[in-house]
C-alpha positions as CSV (number, residue, x, y, z in Angstrom):
1,M,128.6,46.0,-48.5
2,I,125.1,47.0,-48.8
3,I,123.1,46.7,-45.3
4,S,119.1,46.7,-45.4
5,A,117.7,48.6,-42.4
6,L,114.2,49.8,-41.6
7,S,114.1,53.2,-40.0
8,P,111.8,54.1,-36.8
9,A,110.0,56.7,-38.8
10,L,108.9,54.1,-41.3
11,L,107.9,51.7,-38.5
12,V,105.6,54.4,-37.3
13,L,104.3,55.2,-40.8
14,A,103.4,51.6,-41.2
15,L,101.5,51.6,-37.9
16,A,99.7,54.7,-38.7
17,S,98.6,53.5,-42.1
18,G,96.3,50.8,-40.5
19,P,96.3,47.6,-38.7
20,A,98.1,44.8,-39.8
21,A,98.5,41.3,-38.4
22,T,101.1,39.5,-40.3
23,Q,104.3,37.7,-38.9
24,A,107.6,36.4,-40.3
25,G,108.1,32.8,-40.9
26,K,104.4,31.7,-40.8
27,P,104.7,27.8,-40.0
28,P,103.2,25.2,-42.2
29,D,99.6,24.0,-41.6
30,K,100.7,20.6,-42.3
31,P,104.1,18.7,-41.7
32,E,105.8,17.7,-44.8
33,A,106.2,13.9,-45.5
34,P,109.6,12.7,-44.8
35,K,111.9,12.1,-47.8
36,K,112.7,8.6,-48.8
37,D,116.2,8.8,-47.4
38,E,115.5,11.5,-44.4
39,P,116.6,10.3,-41.1
40,K,113.7,9.5,-39.0
41,D,114.9,11.7,-36.3
42,K,114.7,14.6,-38.6
43,A,111.4,13.8,-39.8
44,R,110.0,13.5,-35.9
45,R,111.0,17.1,-35.4
46,K,108.5,18.4,-38.0
47,R,105.5,19.6,-36.1
48,V,102.2,21.1,-36.8
49,V,102.3,24.6,-35.2
50,S,99.2,26.6,-34.5
51,D,99.3,29.8,-36.5
52,L,99.4,33.0,-34.1
53,S,99.2,35.8,-36.6
54,G,99.2,39.1,-35.2
55,F,102.5,39.3,-33.0
56,D,104.0,41.5,-35.5
57,L,102.0,44.7,-36.5
58,L,104.3,45.5,-39.3
59,D,102.8,44.8,-42.8
60,Q,105.9,44.2,-44.7
61,G,104.0,44.9,-48.1
62,K,103.5,48.6,-47.2
63,V,107.1,49.4,-46.2
64,K,110.1,49.7,-48.4
65,K,113.5,48.8,-46.8
66,E,115.9,51.6,-47.0
67,S,119.5,50.7,-48.3
68,M,122.5,52.4,-47.0
69,V,125.8,51.8,-48.5
70,V,128.5,51.5,-46.0
71,G,131.7,50.9,-47.9
72,A,133.8,48.5,-45.7
73,T,133.4,45.0,-46.3
74,R,135.4,43.7,-43.3
75,G,132.5,44.8,-40.8
76,F,130.8,42.2,-38.6
77,A,127.1,41.1,-39.1
78,P,125.1,43.0,-36.2
79,P,123.0,41.3,-33.6
80,V,119.7,40.0,-34.6
81,L,116.8,41.0,-32.6
82,L,114.7,38.1,-31.3
83,A,111.5,40.2,-31.5
84,P,108.5,41.3,-33.9
85,R,109.7,44.2,-36.1
86,L,106.7,46.2,-34.4
87,G,105.2,44.5,-31.4
88,R,102.5,45.5,-28.5
89,V,103.5,45.4,-25.1
90,Y,101.7,45.7,-21.8
91,G,104.1,45.5,-19.0
92,D,106.6,48.3,-18.1
93,R,109.5,46.2,-18.0
94,P,110.0,44.5,-21.3
95,V,112.8,41.9,-21.6
96,F,114.9,42.1,-24.9
97,E,116.6,39.3,-26.2
98,W,118.9,39.2,-29.4
99,S,121.6,36.9,-31.0
100,D,125.0,37.5,-32.3
101,D,127.2,34.8,-33.8
102,N,130.3,37.0,-33.2
103,K,130.1,36.4,-29.3
104,P,131.2,39.9,-28.2
105,A,132.2,40.5,-24.9
106,G,129.2,42.9,-24.3
107,F,126.4,44.9,-25.8
108,V,124.8,48.5,-25.8
109,V,121.1,48.6,-25.8
110,A,119.6,51.9,-26.8
111,V,115.9,52.9,-26.5
112,T,114.6,55.6,-28.4
113,D,111.0,57.4,-28.6
114,E,109.0,58.1,-31.8
115,S,111.1,61.4,-32.9
116,Q,114.3,59.0,-32.4
117,E,115.5,60.7,-29.3
118,E,117.3,58.3,-27.2
119,I,115.6,58.0,-23.8
120,F,117.8,55.4,-22.3
121,R,121.1,53.4,-22.8
122,A,122.8,50.5,-21.0
123,E,125.4,48.2,-21.3
124,T,125.2,44.5,-20.7
125,A,127.4,41.5,-20.8
126,T,124.6,39.2,-21.9
127,S,122.1,38.8,-24.9
128,Q,119.1,39.5,-22.6
129,W,118.0,42.7,-20.8
130,A,115.1,43.8,-19.0
131,Y,114.0,47.6,-19.1
132,P,115.0,48.8,-15.8
133,K,112.7,50.2,-13.2
134,D,114.9,53.5,-12.9
135,A,114.5,54.1,-16.8
136,P,112.0,56.5,-18.0
137,R,108.7,55.2,-18.0
138,L,107.3,53.7,-21.2
139,E,104.0,55.8,-21.5
140,P,100.9,54.0,-22.7
141,G,99.7,54.8,-26.2
142,R,103.1,55.6,-27.5
143,T,105.7,53.8,-29.6
144,Y,109.4,53.0,-28.8
145,F,112.3,51.4,-30.5
146,W,115.4,49.5,-29.4
147,T,118.5,48.4,-31.0
148,V,121.7,46.4,-29.9
149,R,125.3,46.8,-31.0
150,A,128.5,45.1,-29.9
151,S,130.1,47.3,-27.1
152,S,133.6,47.1,-28.5
153,G,135.4,46.0,-31.8
154,L,135.9,47.6,-35.2
155,F,133.4,47.9,-37.9
156,T,130.4,46.9,-35.4
157,S,127.0,48.1,-36.6
158,P,123.8,48.4,-34.8
159,S,120.8,45.9,-35.1
160,D,117.8,46.9,-37.1
161,P,115.4,48.6,-34.9
162,A,112.4,46.8,-33.2
163,G,109.3,48.8,-32.3
164,L,107.4,48.6,-28.8
165,L,103.6,49.8,-29.0
166,V,102.8,50.5,-25.5
167,M,99.0,49.3,-24.9
168,A,96.6,51.8,-23.6
169,G,92.8,52.8,-23.4
170,S,90.2,50.1,-23.7
171,Q,92.9,47.5,-25.0
172,R,94.6,47.9,-21.8
173,E,91.5,47.5,-19.9
174,E,90.4,44.4,-21.6
175,I,93.7,42.8,-20.7
176,D,93.3,44.0,-17.0
177,R,89.9,42.4,-16.9
178,A,91.2,39.2,-18.5
179,L,94.0,38.9,-15.9
180,A,91.6,39.6,-12.9
181,A,89.3,36.9,-14.2
182,I,92.0,34.1,-13.8
183,S,90.6,31.8,-11.2
184,A,93.2,29.0,-11.2
185,A,94.3,28.4,-7.7
186,D,97.5,26.1,-8.5
187,P,100.4,28.3,-9.1
188,Y,101.6,26.6,-12.2
189,E,98.0,26.7,-13.9
190,Q,97.7,30.2,-12.6
191,G,101.0,31.2,-14.5
192,R,100.0,29.6,-17.7
193,A,96.6,31.2,-17.6
194,R,98.3,34.6,-17.4
195,A,100.8,33.8,-20.3
196,K,97.7,32.8,-22.4
197,V,96.1,36.0,-21.8
198,F,99.0,37.8,-23.0
199,T,99.2,35.2,-26.1
200,D,95.6,35.8,-27.0
201,H,96.3,39.5,-27.2
202,R,99.5,38.9,-29.2
203,L,101.7,40.5,-26.6
204,W,105.2,39.0,-27.7
205,Y,107.3,40.2,-24.7
206,D,104.7,40.0,-22.0
207,A,103.9,36.3,-23.0
208,L,107.3,35.1,-23.3
209,S,108.3,36.7,-20.0
210,A,105.3,35.0,-18.3
211,Y,106.1,31.6,-19.8
212,S,109.8,32.0,-18.8
213,D,108.9,32.7,-15.3
214,V,106.6,29.4,-15.0
215,I,109.5,27.5,-16.5
216,A,111.9,28.9,-14.2
217,R,109.5,27.9,-11.4
218,F,108.4,24.6,-12.7
219,P,111.2,23.5,-14.8
220,D,109.9,19.9,-15.2
221,R,106.6,20.5,-16.6
222,P,106.3,20.1,-20.3
223,E,103.2,22.2,-21.1
224,A,104.7,25.6,-20.7
225,Y,107.7,24.9,-22.9
226,E,105.3,23.6,-25.6
227,E,103.3,26.8,-25.4
228,R,106.5,29.1,-25.4
229,A,107.7,27.1,-28.3
230,T,104.6,27.6,-30.4
231,I,105.3,31.5,-29.8
232,Y,108.9,31.1,-30.8
233,A,107.8,29.5,-33.7
234,Q,106.1,32.4,-35.4
235,L,109.3,34.3,-36.2
236,D,112.3,33.0,-38.2
237,A,114.7,34.5,-35.9
238,T,113.4,32.4,-33.1
239,Q,113.1,29.1,-34.9
240,A,116.2,27.5,-32.8
241,R,114.6,28.4,-29.5
242,A,111.1,26.8,-30.6
243,D,113.0,23.6,-31.7
244,A,114.8,23.7,-28.1
245,D,111.7,24.2,-26.2
246,F,109.8,21.4,-28.2
247,A,112.7,19.1,-27.8
248,R,112.7,19.8,-23.9
249,A,108.9,19.2,-23.6
250,E,109.3,15.9,-25.6
251,G,112.1,14.8,-23.4
252,L,110.0,15.6,-20.3
253,K,106.8,13.6,-21.4
254,A,109.0,10.7,-22.5
255,R,110.6,10.5,-18.9
256,A,107.1,10.5,-17.3
257,R,105.9,7.4,-19.4
């Protein structure tokens, strides 16, 4: 079996070669017209989604994927990281999410630095993990990588790596000023405003965490679901989550009518 993987070294090379603002799974500008025999509910799910290019810094056209022959054909597919291949991060406790159709009992998350030296490893029973406070600090201006693999089982393989570029310098100061300028007094609107700052600066991890926090506190308000769905819609790997959020928002709006 041939597995394609992108090494952390190539991710760093891609970043160093110049700024890039591409993303996987660019949504269509206009919804397609439903086919003649297409069910109405399927047609209704097609939406115009804003193009938020820039969450993924990796220009796929500048990087050639490495191929590695592993021989065995009985191995399970590795976890899929629900994140850009290379994304910016502002906070010091990013939340990592992934999916795995094999439903293993647990996972091992590994975080490495630019030299591929492991700086932290942890086990978790769920497909979501927040970088802990007692782990080594993610230094501003540095790039880190994370991977996930099933914690047990034969022929398990790690996921492709995802890179984290920790914001620093004037860019970080700009975000600080934008967050300090939020004037909304209502907690719901304040939380959405904070999430919008992270979205405007294309901070995938921070924006999703901020919207998830708002949704946890105000689960019956539709706007945050729609806004989080628009972020999820930027990547192929998170389309199912986008659909779920859009559906939840539509359901809440219908209930309020």
